[in-house]
N, C-alpha and C positions, 0 to 999 in steps of 0.2 A: 383512227384511238381518238380524238378531240369530239369527234359527236356522238365516240362508244363517256365520255367524260361527258355531255356532260349532255346524253340522254340520263343517266344514272345521276348525274343533281338536279336531276327535276324528278324522277321518280324521288330522293329522298327529299326534296322540297316540297312537292304537291301535295299538295290535300285535297279529297272535294269536298266542294261542297255541298253540305247538311242546307236540305230544304225546312227551313221554317216557319211559321208568321213573319219575323221582323225580313229575313231573303226574299217574304212575297208583299210585302208594304216594301221595299225600297225596291224591285225591279215593280209594279207599280207604280209608285211618284214618280221614276227614274220616267218608265214609260210619258206618266202630264207631263213632268215638265217639258220633253224632249220638241224641240225647237221639231223634227223631221214628219212628229205626225201634221203637228199647226200649217207647220206649208205645205204640208202636205192636202191637211183641207184647205186653208187658202187656196188649195189653187182649182182643186174640185168646183168652190163658190165662185170662185171669178168672176166665170163669166154667166151669171145666175145675176144678179142688180144690171135693170136696166134705171136710168135717172128718170125723168118727168121732167118736162121742160115747166116752167114753171106758168099755170093760164093765167085768162085778169083775175075769174071766180078763185086762181088759190091763190094772184094777189091781197084780192079784198078781204078775201077771212084773215090773211095776214095781218095790213094793216087796218081792220075794221078790232081787231086783239089785243094790238100794239095801243090802238086809242079806247080803249074799254082799262089799257091795264093803268095808259099813262091819266086817267081820269079820273080815279080809285086813288092811284098815285097821291095825288090834288082836294081831295078830293079829305086820303082824310090827317093830310098837312093843314090840310082848311078848320077840322074837327079839333088838331092838338091846338094851331095860332086858338080859334076860339076859346080855350080855355088857359089863360097866362096868366102868368104868374099873375100882374097887373088884378083881374077878377078871384082869382084866390084868396085876393089880402083884405086879412082889415082896413076900413077906409083909413087912412093916416089923417096928419098931416101931411107928412110928404112926401106919402102914396102920390097922395089926390094932386097934391107940386110935381111933382115932380111924372105924371100923366098929362097934364095941362099942359106942361111944357115937350113932352113930347106934340104933341097936340098940336100947337102954336108951329113947333116947330118946321114939322111934314106942311100947312101949312101954308106958310113963306115957302121953303122947298115950290111943293106945286104953286105957288104964283106965278113966283119968278121966274119958272124953269116956262108956263105957260105964254104971260105976261112978253116972254123974252121974246116965241117963237112970232 
């Protein structure tokens, strides 16, 4: 009797799913999001990759690339420094005095550093 009640309830509350565009879109999105397909693709492609050890030539190319990048970076910094605020400012009494004081301080520090050595 209980099975009959459950079966009758299932018939009453069961509604057939109508296939329309939104249901098809939902199914496709679910398949795309599904981890199962992702994991299957991963398992299939896992053994296809091989790692190549770094050869001396490859290490040399990497080092040269890093060196060139650093040289370009330092070149842009030097270009920016050569276009400093002191060079663009009009020569006023205060700016000339500040430039001379900075120059003297750097010379004094340089001489003290190398005379002590």
